[in-house]
N, C-alpha and C positions, 0 to 999 in steps of 0.2 A: 458849650463853647461860647465865650463871650463875643459880643459884636465888636467891630472896630471902634476905637475910642478917639483916635487922632482925627482932627478935622481936615488935615492936609494930606496931600499926596505929593511927594513921598512922605512917609511918616516922619515925625520930628526926630526920631532916633536915626533914621536913615539919612535924613537931611544933614544932621550933625556929622555923621561919618563922611558924607560926601564933601561938605564944606571944609572940614579939617583936612581931608585928603588934598583937596584943591588949593586951599588958600593958607594952610599952615595952622598951627595951634592958636595964635593970637587972633587973626582975623576970622578964621573958621570958628573959633570958640565964641567970639562975639556975635557972629552971624547966628550961631546955634542958640545963644541966649536970647537974642531978639526974636527968633522964631518961636521958642518956648513961651515967651511972654505974650506973643500974639495968639497962642493956642488957648482960647477961652470962649465962653458961650456967646460973647458979643461979636465975635469974628466969624464970618461964614465959612472960612477955610477955602478948600479947593486945591487946584493944581498950583504948586509953588516950588519949581525946581531950583537948584543951586545956580546962580547966574555968575 
């Protein structure tokens, strides 16, 4: 079994689902893209819920 690879909680895919459900395709999609761009080795990650 592979270890978790997402630096954030909730995971980036779950965050995207929640953002699009809450804000719609345009704003939620942009929030998802921004989140995925932040998911890199230079960001510590952590708890980052949809606001």
